[in-house]
Structure formats: C-alpha cells, structure tokens
N, C-alpha and C positions, 0 to 999 in steps of 0.2 A: 254412857261410861262403860267401858269394859273389865269384868275385873279376871285376872289371871292366878290360878291355881297351883300350887303344888303337889309334886306326887308323892306316893307312901303314905299309906295310913288305912285307917278300919274302913272297908268296902261295904258297905249298904246299897239294896236296890229300893230302888222310887217307882212308885205306880201310882196314878190317880187314885183305885180303888185299895191299895195294900195299906190294910188298917194294921198290921202288925205292930207294936213299940220300937224306937230305934234306941237302943241305950249306948251309949257311949260318953266317955270321959272328957268334960271341957276341957279345952287347951288340945286336945288330941284330934287330930286332925282326919276328916275324913273322903275316902274316895267313895263317888256316887256313880252308880248305873243307872242310865233313865231305860224305864220299860217301854216298848214299843209306843203304847199309849199316850207317849208325851212325846212322840216326834213322828216326820212324815218319812218313809224313804223310797227311794229309787233305783232301780240298775238301768243303765242307759249307755248307749253310743253316743259320743259328739264327737263331731268333726273337728277337734282342736285335741292337743298334747299335753297340755299341762294344766295344772290343777289351777292355778290362776286364772286362766283362760277362760277355764269351765266356770267358775265362782261368776263371772259375770255373766252368765247364761240362766244360772239359777232361777231367780224371780217368775223370768218369763216360764221356764219350764213347769215350777209349780203356781202358773197362774189361774188356770182354769180348773184347779183339782184340789184347793183349799177353802175351808171356809173363811170367813170374814175376818181379820185378824192383821195384828203386825208380828213379821216373821223374820227370823233369821236364818239364812244359809252356808251351807258349806259342803263339799265335795271333798272326794279321796277317789284315788287310782285307786283299781279294783282288775288288774290286770289290763287287756285291752278294755276294759269299760269304766262307767264312773260309778260310785254309790255315791248319791246327792241325799241331802237331808235338809226339810223344813223343820224350824222349832219356833216355840211362842216363848221368848225369856220371860215375860209375864207370867207364866200359868207355871213355869217352872219355879220362878222366885216365889210365888206365891204358896206352891204345893209345900217346899222347903220351912216354909215360914208356918205353916198349920204343923209340921211334923216337927217345930220346936228345933231346928237344926238353923245355929248362926251360918253367914257366910263366911265370919270370920273363920270358921271350923273346918271350912270346906276346902279339900287339897285340891280337886280336880272332879270332872264329872265328862262322862260317857256313855255313847250309845249300847245298849245291849246288844244292838247287830255286829259291832265289833266284838265284842268281849263273848257273846257265844254263836261262834261263824262255824264252831266244827260240833254243836249242839246235835247229841242223838237221842232221838225221842223228844218229849216234852218235858216242861219246868212249870209249874203253876205261878202265878205272879199275884192272885187274888182271889178271894174263895169262889170264884165263878170261873174265872179267865185261865187257860195257860199258852204259853209261846210255843212256837217249833217252826225247823225253819221249811221254807218251800220255796223251791226253786232259788235256792241260797238266801233268800230273803227272810227275816226273822218276823213272823205274823200272831196275831193272837187270834184263840179260839175259844170256845166255850169248850170247859175241862169233860163237860160229858160227853165231847164228842170225841175225846181222846182217852182211849182205854189206860193207853201207857203212861200217865202223866206223872210227873214225880213233884217231892216240893222242892223248892228253892235253896241251894248249898252253895253258899259263897265262900266258904273255907278254904276252898285248894285253887281259887282261881285266879290266873295272873292277868293283870289289865294289860291293854295294849298303848301303844305309844298315841291314840286317835283321842284326844281330847278336845271338847269347847271350851269357849269363853263367854261368858252371859254379859247382856249388857241391860246394868239395872235400870235403865233410862230411856233405853232404846225406843220401849212401846209410848212413850210422852208425843212423839213425833215420828212418824213414820217419816221414810228415808227419801222416798219420793217427793214429798210434800218439802222436806228439808231442803232437797237441790233445786226444786221451782223455787223457792223463796231465795235461794244463794244464786240462781241465776238472774232474778231479778234485782236483788239486790248488786250485784254485776252491771246489769243494764242501767242500774242507776245512777251507777258510781262512773260509768262513761259517759251517759248521759251529761253529768254535771261537769267532769273532765273538759268535753266538746266546748259547754257553755263557757267554762271560766277560758277557754283558751281562744272564744269569739270576743269573750269580753274585754280580755287583755288586747287581743288584735284591734280592738275597736278604740282604746284606751290610748295605745301607743300611735293609733293615726290620726286621734284629736287632739295628743302632745305635740305630732310633728305638724299638723296642721296651725296650731295654736302657735309655735315659734315661729312658722312663717308669717302668720300675719301680724306678730310683735316685731318681727323684723322688718318687714315691709312700711307699716306704720311707726316706726322709730319707739316704740313701747318700752315700758323698763323690762326687766327678765323676769319677773314674779307677776302673779294675779293677784297677792296681798299687797305690792308696791305699786299697780295700777289702781286696785280698788281705791289705795290711800290718795293717791294723784286725784279719781274720781272725785272722791268725797270732796278736796280740797277746792277742785274748780268749779264744783257744786254747789259750796258754800259762798265762794266771791260770785258766781253768776246771783245767785238768790240774792246777794247785797246789794249789786250793781242793778239789778231789775228795782229791789227797793227804791235806791237812791234815784233813779231817774224818774219814779212813779212820783215821791215825793218834789223832787224838784219842778217835775212838770206841773204839781199843784201848785206850785207859789207861780210859776212862769206865765200861767192861764189866770191867775187871780185876778179880779175886778178890783181895782183899786184907785181912789179919788187923785184928783190931778196931781195934789200936794205930798202923795205918799208914794214911796218910789225904795227898790230895793236896792240896798246898797251893797251888799254881800251873801254870797252863797260860798259856804265852804265847807267839805267834809273831815273830820281829823275825831281818830281813836273813837270808830264807828259811833258817831254822833254828826248830826247834819247842822249845821249854824245857818240859821237866815236873819239877817238884820236887815231892817225896813226905817226908812228915816220919815217923817213928817205925820209920826204915830205916835198919841201919848193911849195913856189908859181909858182917857175917858173914849177915844175916839177909834180903837181897837176891835172894837164890836165885830164889826163888818169882815174883818179879817180872822178872827174865832171861829165865825158860824162858818164861814167856809170851809176852814178844816175840819170843825164838827162833823158837818157834813160828810166828809170824805173818812170819818173815824180813825182820824189821824190821831195818836197821844202826842203830846207836847208839852213843851214847858215854856214859859214867856216871863221875859222880865224888862224894864223900861229905863230908859235912860235919855234926859236931853232930849225930846222929843222925837224919842228912837224906841224902837220896840226888837227886841232880839228872842228869834223862838227857837228851841234846843228839838230835835227829834233824833230819838235811838233808833238806829236803822239794827 
C-alpha cells in the first residue's frame, strides 16, 4: 500500500541518530527531509532516455551494493545523467514511529540530496556526523573531520518538487517473490483452462457418439428414458425366468399314474397349477418335491384335485 502526501507544512529533518525532539501541533502537516543515512544514492549514466525506463533498471543497479532487505527504488533526471535512490520503507516508517510522528500528519517526504544540492560547507545532522557535497552527491562524514561544520537550520529552506511515496506493507512480501507467485498462478490458470477445454471437447465427442449409437439402435433420445426402459425389460426378464423355472418343476415332477396336470396358468403375477387325482392325503409326494426346490406355495383341495399357487 502506498501513502500519498500533500505539500506545504512544517519542515523537519530526520536522521537515524538525530535525537533532537520534534515539536509540532497535531493536525498540522509535516514535510520530512531524510538524512543521507536513510537512503543510498548513485549518480550514473544509463542507456535510456526516460525516467520510467530507468526505473526498470534500478534493482539490478543496486543489486551488489545493498545489505539484505526489502527496498524501494526511484530515479530522477540530472542533466545527461540520472540520480538513482534506494531506501527501506520499513526502516523509515519505524523511525517516524519512534519519534511519535503520525503518518496522518505527514505532508511529504524528500531526500536531503535534492534539498541541499547547493550546500556550501557542511551541516551537522547528529551529535557526531555532518553532511557535505562531494562530487555533487550529499554524503556523511564525522564532524571532527570537518572544521567548518555548522548547525542545521531549516527555517529558510524551500523544498523541491521531488518527493517519495512510502509503501506501508511492501516490506512484508518482496516484489520479486510476489511476481514469481503471480507467474505461478497465471500458469496454473492456463493449465486449468486447457484441461477444461480438453474435458469439454471429450464431452462433446462422447455426446456425438452417444447420439449416433442411439440413432443406430433406434433407442430413445435420453439416457433417463433408456434406463427406464432397461429396468422395465430387466423386470420382465426376471419374471419370465422364474416362470419358466417353476413351470419346469411341475413338468418334470414325478407323478402317480392317476395324477395329471390339468392346468398351468399365469395371471396377476401368480402361477396357478391344477392337478387331478390328488387328495389331501396323497399330495405329500408333490409337496415334498416342491419343498426340495425351496418353492414358496399355497395349496387347496377340491373334488380329488389339488390347486397350487406360486407368487412370481
């Protein structure tokens, strides 16, 4: 998340070792100048013309010269060359917090490099260090080395148009890792799209094949209808199989000479068999044969005949 700040407010100088208290009225805006101790700067010539093109090269320019950390980068045109900066958002935000400066009260943030580019001599930034210009770059040195070092005074300073935007959460995940995750997610999405396309193509091919099979065999138009028909004929087949099985029991049954099958009839899911010459006392040989086949049946007798009912 980047914080945008407005211009015009009380100007204060921030250094990692600067212990002077910062007094300001809450609600009044502050313009922050960052000490050279809070950023890295280089003056270089690049094979590009625009700042936007230069910004794309900054990470590689600082790659071998920075301690480990999560950095933001910015470039500014400086004649035929570029001034390029690297800074740690987290470090600056933490320093503001230790000095009880609320982000809501910050108007703008500037590099000292721009605000003191015409500095003559040296200015003290903390108890032991001063800043001065060396080959047009603002650097820090022990104040003891500089005999003409003066006290820092911001009353008459006019801020430049160059300011930066802090990333409050940019340090949590570095951009390179974020880009890698983004690339992986894009590749995963592409693979998923291809799989969906292949699955859809196979589904369409199967649908076409199904329609061809249905037409060839004169089947109904939907699987639901065909499954319903299938269940119907399976039930008929099951009934017919049982009917043939039970009928065969009677046709193969051993009967006495006086015993005969007079009727075999199937009606309302019941098989009826009538045998003549069979009384209740002489039916045991018949019932025992049915029992041996585990057939469930009902019998009734009338006028020397036996009626057997079997539910199919």
